[in-house]
C-alpha positions in Angstrom: -34.7 -9.3 11.0 -34.0 -5.8 12.1 -35.5 -2.8 9.9 -33.4 -0.2 8.5 -34.0 3.5 8.6 -31.4 5.4 7.0 -27.6 4.4 5.8 -26.1 5.6 8.9 -28.0 3.4 11.7 -26.2 0.1 12.0 -22.6 1.3 10.8 -19.9 1.5 12.7 -19.4 5.4 13.7 -15.8 5.3 15.3 -14.7 3.9 11.6 -16.4 6.0 9.6 -15.6 9.4 11.9 -11.9 8.1 12.3 -12.0 8.0 7.9 -13.6 11.2 7.7 -10.9 12.8 10.5 -8.1 11.5 8.1 -9.9 13.2 4.6 -9.9 16.6 6.8 -6.4 16.2 8.4 -5.2 15.5 4.6 -6.6 18.0 3.1 -5.0 21.1 5.5 -2.1 19.4 5.0 -1.9 19.6 1.5 -3.3 23.5 1.4 0.0 23.7 3.9 2.5 21.6 1.5 1.6 23.7 -1.8 0.4 27.2 0.0 0.2 30.0 -2.5 -0.9 33.3 -0.7 -2.3 34.8 -4.2 -4.4 32.0 -3.8 -5.4 31.7 -0.3 -8.7 30.5 -0.4 -9.5 26.9 0.5 -11.8 26.3 -2.0 -10.0 27.3 -5.3 -9.8 24.7 -7.5 -6.8 25.4 -9.7 -4.6 24.6 -6.5 -4.3 21.3 -5.3 -6.5 22.1 -2.1 -9.2 23.0 -4.3 -9.0 20.0 -6.1 -8.7 17.9 -3.5 -11.8 18.9 -1.3 -14.0 18.7 -5.1 -12.5 14.7 -4.6 -13.1 14.5 -0.9 -16.9 15.8 -1.2 -17.0 13.2 -4.7 -15.7 10.8 -1.9 -18.0 11.7 0.6 -21.1 10.8 -2.3 -19.8 8.1 -3.5 -19.8 6.7 0.5 -23.4 7.4 0.4 -23.9 5.6 -2.4 -22.5 2.3 -1.5 -23.7 2.6 1.8 -27.4 2.4 0.4 -26.4 -0.7 -2.1 -27.7 -4.1 -0.2 -25.1 -5.8 0.9 -25.6 -9.2 -1.0 -24.9 -7.5 -4.7 -20.9 -7.0 -3.0 -21.5 -10.5 -2.4 -22.0 -11.0 -6.0 -19.7 -8.7 -8.0 -16.2 -9.8 -7.2 -15.5 -11.3 -10.1 -17.4 -8.6 -12.6 -15.8 -5.6 -10.6 -12.6 -7.1 -10.9 -12.9 -8.1 -14.6 -13.7 -4.5 -15.4 -10.2 -3.1 -13.2 -7.9 -6.0 -15.0 -9.3 -4.4 -18.7 -8.6 -0.4 -17.4 -5.4 -2.0 -16.2 -4.0 -3.3 -19.6 -5.4 -0.3 -21.0 -4.0 2.2 -19.4 -0.6 0.5 -20.1 -0.5 1.5 -23.6 -2.9 4.5 -23.7 -2.0 6.2 -20.5 0.0 9.0 -19.5 3.6 8.6 -19.0 4.5 10.2 -15.5 8.1 9.4 -13.8 9.0 6.6 -15.9 5.4 5.1 -15.5 2.1 4.8 -17.9 -0.2 4.3 -15.4 -2.4 7.4 -15.6 -5.8 8.1 -17.8 -5.9 12.4 -18.3 -8.8 13.6 -18.0 -8.6 17.3 -18.6 -6.9 18.6 -15.4 -7.8 15.6 -13.5 -6.1 12.0 -13.7 -7.5 8.4 -12.7 -5.3 6.3 -11.5 -6.3 2.5 -12.6 -4.0 1.1 -10.1 -6.0 2.4 -7.0 -9.0 1.0 -8.0 -6.9 -2.8 -9.1 -6.7 -3.0 -5.0 -10.0 -2.7 -4.2 -11.6 -5.4 -6.6 -8.7 -7.7 -5.9 -10.1 -7.6 -2.5 -13.4 -8.1 -3.3 -12.3 -11.4 -5.7 -10.3 -13.3 -3.2 -13.0 -12.4 -1.0 -15.5 -13.8 -3.9 -13.3 -17.1 -4.0 -12.7 -17.7 -0.4 -16.4 -17.5 0.0 -17.8 -19.2 -2.7 -16.3 -22.7 -3.0 -14.1 -24.6 -0.2 -10.7 -23.4 0.1 -8.3 -25.1 2.4 -4.8 -23.3 2.2 -2.8 -25.9 3.0 -3.7 -27.4 -0.4 -1.3 -26.9 -3.4 -3.7 -26.1 -5.2 -5.8 -24.0 -3.7 -2.9 -22.0 -3.1 -2.1 -21.8 -6.9 -5.6 -20.0 -7.2 -5.3 -17.9 -4.4 -1.8 -16.7 -5.9 -3.2 -16.6 -9.3 -5.8 -13.3 -8.2 -2.6 -11.1 -7.2 -0.4 -12.8 -10.0 -2.6 -11.0 -13.0 -2.7 -7.3 -11.2 1.2 -7.4 -10.4 1.7 -8.3 -13.7 -0.2 -5.6 -15.2 1.5 -3.0 -13.0 4.9 -4.3 -13.9 3.6 -4.0 -17.0 2.4 0.1 -16.6 5.9 0.1 -14.9 4.3 0.9 -11.2 6.2 -1.0 -9.2 5.4 0.4 -5.8 2.1 -0.3 -5.9 2.9 -3.8 -7.2 4.4 -4.2 -3.8 1.3 -3.7 -2.3 -0.2 -7.1 -4.0 2.5 -8.4 -1.0 0.6 -7.7 1.9 -2.3 -10.1 0.8 0.0 -13.0 2.0 -1.5 -12.1 5.2 -5.0 -12.3 3.9 -3.8 -15.8 3.6 -2.2 -16.9 6.4 -5.6 -15.8 8.6 -7.5 -18.2 6.3 -5.0 -21.1 7.0 -1.9 -20.5 4.9 1.3 -22.0 6.7 3.4 -20.3 8.6 6.3 -21.5 7.1 5.1 -18.8 3.3 5.6 -15.6 6.1 9.6 -17.7 7.1 10.3 -18.0 3.7 8.7 -14.5 2.6 10.8 -12.4 5.3 13.8 -15.0 4.8 13.6 -13.8 0.0 13.6 -10.5 1.9 16.4 -10.7 3.7 18.2 -12.4 0.6 17.0 -9.7 -1.7 18.4 -6.9 0.3 21.9 -8.8 1.4 22.4 -9.4 -2.4 21.6 -5.6 -3.6 24.0 -4.6 -0.4 26.6 -7.4 -1.0 26.8 -7.7 -4.2 26.3 -10.5 -6.3 29.5 -12.3 -6.6 29.6 -12.0 -2.7 26.9 -14.0 -2.1 28.1 -16.6 -4.6 30.9 -16.8 -2.1 28.8 -16.2 0.8 25.8 -19.1 0.5 28.4 -22.0 -0.3 31.1 -20.8 2.9 27.2 -20.6 5.0 26.7 -24.7 3.6 30.4 -26.0 4.4 29.7 -25.0 7.9 26.3 -26.4 8.5 27.8 -29.5 7.3 31.3 -29.2 9.5 29.1 -28.3 12.5 26.3 -31.1 12.0 26.1 -34.1 14.1 25.1 -35.7 11.0 27.6 -34.5 8.3 25.7 -36.3 5.4 22.0 -35.7 6.4 23.2 -31.9 6.8 24.5 -31.9 3.4 21.1 -32.9 1.7 19.3 -30.8 3.9 21.5 -27.9 3.4 21.4 -28.2 0.1 17.7 -28.1 -0.7 18.0 -24.5 0.4 20.8 -23.7 -0.4 20.0 -24.7 -4.6 16.8 -22.1 -4.4 18.6 -19.6 -2.3 21.6 -19.9 -5.5 18.6 -19.2 -8.1 16.9 -16.2 -6.1 20.4 -13.9 -5.4 20.9 -14.7 -9.1 17.3 -13.6 -10.4 17.7 -10.8 -8.0 21.0 -9.6 -9.4 19.8 -9.9 -13.0 16.2 -8.2 -12.0 18.5 -4.9 -10.5 21.1 -4.9 -13.6 18.3 -5.2 -16.6 14.6 -4.6 -15.5 14.8 -1.5 -12.8 15.1 1.8 -14.3 18.1 3.6 -13.9 15.8 6.2 -11.5 14.8 2.8 -9.2 18.6 1.3 -9.2 19.7 4.8 -7.7 17.2 4.8 -5.0 18.0 1.4 -4.3 21.7 1.8 -4.0 20.8 5.6 -2.1 18.7 3.5 0.7 21.7 0.9 1.5 24.1 3.8 1.4 26.3 2.9 -1.6 26.1 5.9 -3.6 25.8 9.3 -1.8 23.5 11.3 -3.5 22.2 14.0 -1.9 21.2 16.4 -5.1 19.5 13.2 -7.2 18.2 10.0 -6.3 18.7 11.2 -2.6 17.6 14.5 -2.6 13.9 14.0 -1.8 14.4 12.3 1.7 17.9 13.8 2.5 15.5 17.3 2.5 12.2 15.4 3.8 14.5 14.2 7.0 15.7 17.9 7.4 11.4 18.4 7.7 11.3 15.9 10.2 13.6 17.1 12.4 13.6 20.6 12.6 9.5 19.9 13.6 10.9 18.5 16.8 8.2 18.0 19.3 5.6 20.5 19.1 6.0 21.5 15.3 6.8 25.1 13.9 2.7 25.6 13.7 0.6 26.2 10.5 2.0 27.6 7.3 5.3 27.8 9.4 7.1 25.1 8.2 10.2 26.2 6.5 11.0 23.2 4.1 7.2 23.3 3.2 6.8 26.4 2.6 10.0 27.1 0.6 9.3 23.5 -1.8 12.5 21.8 -0.8 11.2 18.8 -0.7 9.5 17.1 -4.0 6.1 15.4 -4.3 5.2 17.0 -0.7 2.1 16.8 -1.6 1.7 13.1 -2.5 4.2 10.7 -1.6 6.0 12.9 1.4 2.9 14.8 2.5 4.4 13.2 5.9 7.2 15.5 6.5 4.5 18.3 5.8 2.7 17.3 9.4 6.1 16.3 11.0 7.7 19.6 10.2 4.6 22.1 11.6 3.1 19.3 13.9 6.6 17.6 15.3 6.6 14.4 17.0 3.3 15.3 19.0 1.4 16.0 15.6 3.1 13.0 13.6 2.0 10.8 16.7 -1.3 11.4 16.5 -1.4 10.4 13.3 -0.2 7.4 13.6 -2.5 6.6 16.2 -5.7 7.2 14.1 -4.2 5.0 11.4 -3.8 2.8 14.2 -7.3 3.2 15.9 -8.9 2.6 11.4 -6.9 -0.5 11.5 -8.2 -1.8 15.2 -11.6 -1.1 14.0 -11.3 -2.7 10.2 -9.9 -6.2 11.7 -12.3 -6.1 14.5 -15.2 -5.7 11.8 -13.9 -8.3 10.1 -13.3 -10.7 12.5 -16.8 -10.1 14.1 -18.6 -11.0 10.1 -21.0 -13.8 10.3 -19.4 -15.0 6.5 -16.4 -15.6 5.3 -16.5 -12.7 2.6 -16.9 -10.1 4.4 -14.1 -11.6 6.9 -11.3 -11.9 4.1 -12.8 -8.9 2.4 -12.2 -6.6 5.5 -8.7 -8.6 6.7 -7.9 -7.1 2.5 -8.3 -4.1 3.5 -7.0 -3.5 6.9 -3.5 -4.8 5.1 -3.8 -2.7 1.7 -3.8 -0.1 4.5 -1.1 -1.1 7.0 1.1 -1.3 3.9 0.6 1.6 1.9 1.7 3.2 5.8 4.0 1.4 6.3 5.4 2.3 3.3 4.8 5.8 2.4 6.2 6.5 6.0 8.9 4.3 5.8 10.0 6.1 3.1 9.8 9.9 4.1 12.2 8.4 7.2 14.6 6.8 4.6 14.3 3.3 6.2 12.3 2.2 2.7 13.4 2.6 -1.2 11.0 5.3 -2.6 8.4 4.3 -4.7 5.5 6.7 -5.1 2.4 5.0 -3.1 0.1 7.8 -1.3 -0.1 7.7 2.4 -4.2 6.9 2.6 -6.9 9.7 3.0 -3.8 12.5 3.4 -2.1 12.3 0.4 -3.5 14.2 -3.0 -4.8 12.4 -5.3 -8.2 11.4 -6.2 -8.3 7.6 -7.2 -6.4 6.7 -4.2 -9.4 8.7 -2.1 -11.9 7.3 -3.8 -10.7 3.9 -3.5 -9.9 3.7 0.2 -13.3 5.5 0.8 -15.1 2.5 -1.9 -13.3 0.1 0.3 -14.2 1.6 3.4 -17.8 2.1 3.0 -18.0 -1.2 1.5 -16.9 -2.9 4.7 -19.3 -0.5 6.5 -21.8 -1.6 4.8 -21.5 -5.5 5.0 -21.2 -4.9 9.0 -24.4 -3.0 8.9 -25.7 -6.0 6.9 -25.0 -8.3 9.9 -27.0 -5.9 11.8 -30.1 -7.0 9.6 -29.1 -10.8 9.3 -28.0 -10.5 5.7 -24.6 -13.2 5.8 
């Protein structure tokens, strides 16, 4: 067994430096997004960029601590970490501070702590523990139910907090389960459900109630064996009718007013440039005005005059796109692409199930965060309010992603020491 001289000796340096680079890019982008000529000092903790520097330094300290812990502790602590974070998620739903309709934050002076961010980390650890400590066959219904349970609990707590954006992130674990043997049919079903849901919101429930039976009739008429086609089609038609009815009910009775409006704006059914569509409209102006080369650091007019709300958090990408243009945007996306490549490569080379599943969980969580966040700034996805990893302002998000990457790096360095 090899001897480790320091915590950085065997860790994956490309992943570490990519993470550090993204945090620093985020810091500069936040400085530009909320720039105040009266407070030009980067370290001014009265401003968001000063506070973010505190979060960055503290996250690096967290990284050092987590890299010093023996890998086997992570293998064994999944259930405890999961239980603690779920308890925090339940507590914040009743005791937390409400912001933008969601009760998801504990307020500590001028700082806020969002348990939802740590619930993602703990779920990744719990799922990895689940697969590593018992024989799991994802082609068996019992295993599928148990695997789904670890996701259902945090999703239910997030819906209780009215934080639907964070709840959607847990859909990424389907990709993790697929890597562990879940049938590709579930991915197809998921895409079909997404398609039917969008069509229901776009065309309306009454239209779908007519369209689905019409499709069934056409399928039966055109089939060689009409009797067999009818019964096979009925197996899909009934669940589809139930699904669209559920989507219609949820839209009318569960979603909040501002969430409904955002969806209607995205689908083009409502033109609300002064209301729900304002953020995305201004974001697209900022991105488009950046051109190929961008306007330059602190030269973005949309950024400078605060046209885009939440520009240091949910819409941080449009700040980068306006100031650095297409090339800066592509550089940022390339860095995220390289980060994900290293994470999945590390996951695949793990000798044990825990490290592999945890690595894939981390990669899939970051992937869906990047996809949704950038998608909503481009007007391709509804505005649901989730941060861009390592870039958006906020300590809870940065701490959580730092912990995910640090634990993965420690598990990988343990591989070099013969620790499974």
